[in-house]
N, C-alpha and C positions, 0 to 999 in steps of 0.2 A: 504494500500500499504506500502511496506516495503523499508527502506533505506539500502544501502550497508553496511555491517558490518564495513568496514574501516571508513566510514563517521560517523557511530554511535560511534565508539571509538573516533573519533575526537571531536565530540560533547560532549562526556562524559567528556573530558578534560576541558570543557567550552570554549567559543569562543566569539570573536568579529568580526566585519565586516571589510573586506578589499576589495578593488576594483578588479574586474575581468571583462573582456568583452569577454570571449571565448564562442563559441557555444558548443554544446554537440553532440557527435556522435549518429546517429539514430534519431535525431530530424528533424522537418521540416526545409527546407532550407531557409524559410523566416526569415528576421531579425526582430524579435520582442523583446519586453521588456524582456522576459524570456531568451534571448540569451545574456543578459548583467547583470548577476547576481553577487552578491558579494560572495567572499570566506570567510570562517569562520576560524579565528585564535584563538589559546588558550588564555584564560585570565591568567594573572599572579597571581590572588588571588582567593581563594574560601573559602566559609564558608557553614556550614550546618544550616538549620532552627532549628535543634536540640540544637544548641549552644545558642539559644535565648529562650529556655524554651518551645517550641512548643510540643504538644502531638498529636500523630496520632491515636486517637481512634474514629474519626468521630463525637465526642460529645463536646470535649473541644474547646472553641472558641480561635483561634490562631491569631486573627487580630493584637494584640499588638506585638506578636512574629514577624510576617511579617513586620510590620511597623518599629520595632526596628532594624531588620536585614538590611533592605534597607537603613535606616538612617545611620547605621555603614558603609555600603558599599559605601555610597556617598564619603567617605574619599579616596577611590581609584579611583575616576573619573579621576584625572590627573596622575594616576599611571598605566595606561593601562587597568583600569576597573576591575571588579570582577564578580564572579559567586555566586549566591545563589542556593545551592543544596537542593532539597526536596527529601528525601529518601522514600522508600516504606511505604505506609500507607494512611490513610484518614485524611486530614488536613482541618478541618472546619474553615472558616474565613468569615469576612465581607469584605468591600471594602478596598483596600490598593493601594498605588502609587508606581510606579517604579522610577528608576533614570537613568540617562545617563550612557553609557558604562557598561551596566549590562547584565549578562546572567541569566535568571530564568530557571533552569534545573530541570525537574521532572523525577526521576528515574523510571525504570520499576516497575509497581505496585503502583506508587504514584498517588493519586488523590487529587486535591484541590477542596474542597466542598464549594459551596456558602451557606451562612447562610440562613434559611428560616424565619428569623425574620427581617422584613423590617427596624427595628431601627438599625441594623448592616450595612445598606447601606446608605451612606451619601446622602443628597439632594443637587443638584447644579442647577445653572442657565441654561436655555435652550441654545442650541448652537445659535450663532448669525445669522447663515444662515438659521435658522428655526424659530426663534422668539418665540417659545413655545415648549413644549414637543410634540413629535409626536402624542401621544394618547390623552394627556390632555393639556389644556392651563396652562402656568405657568412652574414651575420648573420640574425636572426629578430626578429620582434616579441615583446616580453615579454607574458606572459599577463596576464589581468585581475587575478586575485588570486594572489599569489606568496608563497612561503616559501623560504628558503635557510639551510641548516644550523640548523633550528629543532628544538625538543623539545616535545612535549605541546601540539599544537594541535588545536583542535576547530572545525569549520565545520558549523554545524547550525542548527535553527530549529524553528518551529511551521508546517511546511509553506510557508515562504517560497521565493522564487525567485531564481535568478541567470540573467539573460537576456543573451547576448552580442550580440543584435541582428545576427546574422551575415550577413544577406542581402547587405549591401554588400560584405563580404569575399568571399562566394561569387561575386558578380558581377565583382569585380576579378580573382579567380582564374580564372574562366572566360574573361575578356578578356585574360588574360596581361599584366596591367597592374600587378601587385605588384612592389614593390622588394625585399621581404623575405618570408620564409616567414611564414604566418598564425599569430596567436596562439591560445592556448587560454583556457579559462575559469579553470581552477584548475591551477597547476603548483607542485609542491613538490619542491625539490631538496636532496638530502642531508639529509633530515629523519627524525626518529625519532618514534614514538608519535603517530599521526595518526588522527583520526576525522572522517569526513564522512558526515553522516546527516540524514535527515528533511528533505530540500530537493528542489526541482525545478530542473533545469538545462535551459535552453532555448537553442536557436539558437547554438550555439558556433560561432565562426569556423572551428575545426578540431577539436581534441580538447575534451571537457568536463572530465575529470579526469585529470591526468597526474602521478603520483608517479614521480620518477626518481631513482635512487641512494638510495632510502628504505628504512626498516625499520619494521615494525609499523604496518601501515595497515589500518583498518577502514572500509569503505564500505558503509553500511547504510541500508536503507529510503529509497532515493532514486528519483527519476524523471528520466530523461534523454529529450529529444526534439529531433530536428532533422528537417526535411522530407526526404521521399525524394529530392528533387532536389538537396539540398545536397551539393556535391562533396567527397569525402574526409573528411566529418565522422565522428568516432569517439567512442564514449561514454567507457569507462574504459580507461586505457592504463598498467598497471603496467610500468615500464621499468627494467631493471637494479635491481630491488628485491626484497626478500624479506619473508616473513611477511605475506602479504596475505590479507585476507578481504573478498569481495564477496558480499553476501547480501541477500535480501528486497527486490529492486529490479526496476524495469521500464525498459527502454531500447530506444528506437527511433531509428535513425540512418540517415543517407545512405550510410555505408560500414559499417565494423565496429562492432558493439555493444561488445564487450570484445576488446582486443588486448593480447597479452603481447609485449613486445619486450626487447632487450638490446644494442642498438648495431649499427652498420652497417659491414660488412666490416672493413677494416684498422683503422678507428677503434674499433670495438666490440671487436675482438680485442686491441688494445693497451690499452684501458681495463680489459677483463677482469673486469667485474662481471656475474654471472649474474642472471636473475629466477628465484626459487626459493621453494618452499613457499607456493603460491598455492591458495586454496580458493574455489571459486565454487558457491553453492548457493541454491536457491529464487529463481531469477530468471526473468523472462519477456523475451525478446529478439526484436528484429526488425531486420533489416539489409536495406536496399534494394538496394545495389550491392556489399556486401562479404560477410562472414561474421558470423554471430551471435557466435561465439567464434573468434578467430584466434590462433595461436601463430606469430610471425614476421610478415612475412618477415625483418625486421631482428632477428636473434637471434645476433649474432656472439659475444656474451658468454656464451651458453648459457641454456637454459630447462629447468628440471627440477622434479620433485616438484609436479605440478599435479594437483589433484583437483577434480572437478565433479560435483554431483549435484542431483537435483530441478530440472531445467532444462527450460524450455519455449521452443521456438523456433517462430516462425510467419511466414508470408508474406515470405519472404526469398530472396535469391539462394543463399546458402550457409549451411549449418548450422555444423559444427565443422570448421575447417581448420588443418592444420599446413603452414607454407609456408617453404621455404628455397630456396637455389640454390648452385651451385658458386661459390667465392670468399667465401662467408659465413664458413666455419669454424664454430666453436661446435657446439652440440648441442641437440636437443630429446629429452628422455628422461624416463622414469618419469612417464608421464601416464596418468591414469585418470579416465574419465567414465562415470557410471552414472545410471540414472533419468532419461533424456533422452526428451522427447516432442517431435516436430516435425510440423508440418502446413503445407502450401503452400510447401515449401522446394525450390528447383530442384536443388540437389545436396546430398545429406545429409552424408556424411563424406568428408573430403579430407585426404590427405597427399601433398604434391608436392615434388619437388626441382628444379623448373624454374621457380620463381616469384620475381619480385622483381628490381628494378633495382639498379645499383651507383652510389654517390655521385660516383665519378670513375674514372679509369683506373688508380688506385694499388692496386687489389685484387690479391690473389694467387690465381690460378686453382687453385693447389695446396691452398688452404684448403678442404678438403672437409668439410661439416657432417655430423654423425651424427644419425640419427633412429632411435630404438629404444625398446623397452619401452613400447609404446602400447596401451592397452586400451580399448575401448568395450564396455560391458556394459549390458544391459537398456535397449535403445534401441528405440523404437517410432516410427513415423511413417506419416502418410497424405498423399496428394496430393504425394509426393516424385517429382521428375522423374527424377533419376539417383541410385540408392542411394549410390554412392560412387566416388571416383576416387583410387587409390593409385598414383602414378607417380613412380618415381625419375627420375634423369638420369644424364648422363655422370659417373661417379665418385660419385654420390650414391645410396646404396641405403637402402631403408626396411626396418629389421629389427624383428622381433618385434612386428608389428602384430596384435593379437588382436580378434576379433569374437565376443562371447558373448551369446547371446540377443538378437539384433538382427533386428527385423522392420520392414521399410520398404516399405509399399505403393507400388510403384514401376512406372512404365511401362517403365524400363530397368534393367539390372542393375548390374554393377560394371565399371569400367575399371581394369586392373591391369598394371603392368610394374615390374620392378626392385624388387619387394616380396617379403618373406618373413614368414610368420606362421602363425596358426592361426584356425580358426573352428569354432563349435559352435552349432547351432539358429539358423541365419541364413536369412532370406528377404528378397529373392530369392536364389537359389543363389549362393554366393560364387564368386569367381574361383579358378582352380585353384591359384594361388600360395598361397592361404590355406585350401585344403582338403586339406592333407597329412595323411593318416590315420595316419602314423607319430608325429605329434606329439600332445601332450595339453594340456589347459588349465593343467596344472601349470607349463608353460613361459611362461605369460602373467603380465604385471605386474599385481599386485593390491595396491592400496593398503591393504587390510585386513590384509595380512601385513607391512607396513612400520611402522617407528617414524616416524609422521608428525605434523607439527604442532609449532609452537614458541609458547611463551607471550609475551605482551607483557612487556617488562622495563623498569623505570624506574630 
């Protein structure tokens, strides 16, 4: 997807975040998080990575150059911030950290390459809401580009790329030879007012973009690609974060394209930070082995107030999935998807209470998650294998699941158990649990009736 030339030129000047709350012409009339986006203002200072001795041959390790450049740019934090400009070329590096009031700008033809030597990736403690690495107990590899407790960070460019060169990581994962859980491309922890835009993300070892414990995050006009065979690779993962907009983007991954999370069992319950006020719109998604959009299964801090519209899903195992299991605790509630088109999807719509593993034996079986107030409206599909699977589990019931104007050309109908809700104008014929004639659409959750959306605040 392309950005207007005028905006590209503005970005090329370098930019910081300023508040705006205006909607955009031609968009849905619903008031979602993406209608409250920041504007981008020029930074007063800019330096090139070349000034710090970096070499763009794809072979020379430039970690020190990136670290030194960002250390220098910290001096402009209270002077309006600064830009680090990465010109055309291939810039090999290990892990490095960003700073507040910074724009990392990748020029057209610029590619930041992740080193394939694990010693160039720092090892850090697990996130407190997970208690361990996602894949292995204990520590985890730090991501390629990192931020911790930062404000006003922009990662953008003129269609530049960030390539994790993940194949070696996928091979190590498949061979069970990793010592720590795999790294991501970009991870921002406890940060506020973040923009990631106008870039291509390739071959992530695990996740491409992971905002965790963050507020006010805009991901716009990006492309993410990992091969179908890449194990467990995920595109964008808002995690215990709020006020998120993901729009105008194309994502193809080995596992989930977009996954909303909020911590794992007792660790997520104790940390207690939900993911909320998330808006996904105008995206094209493909998931080879997961779901195009997943909520959970790690959702112990809760997930709520999620809106999705103008969504295209294709050639995927799963369409939209809500996942949880007994022992998670937390909730998934007030979720509204509309304007969804899917083709070549094995299972269209899913809500299940029996999905997901546990980090250890310390979880509480009495921590029963809640799933309620979920609406799918104006959904169409062709070449869909199974229209949907709504399956509760022991102690995990799915409440207020609504299907409104849903037509999925499907060889099979619906699988339902432990679910309660309503349906209207649905094909193939919905399961009996959703066909209660005594109920009405007024009982369905509708984001149009809610006070939704929060503006960026600085």
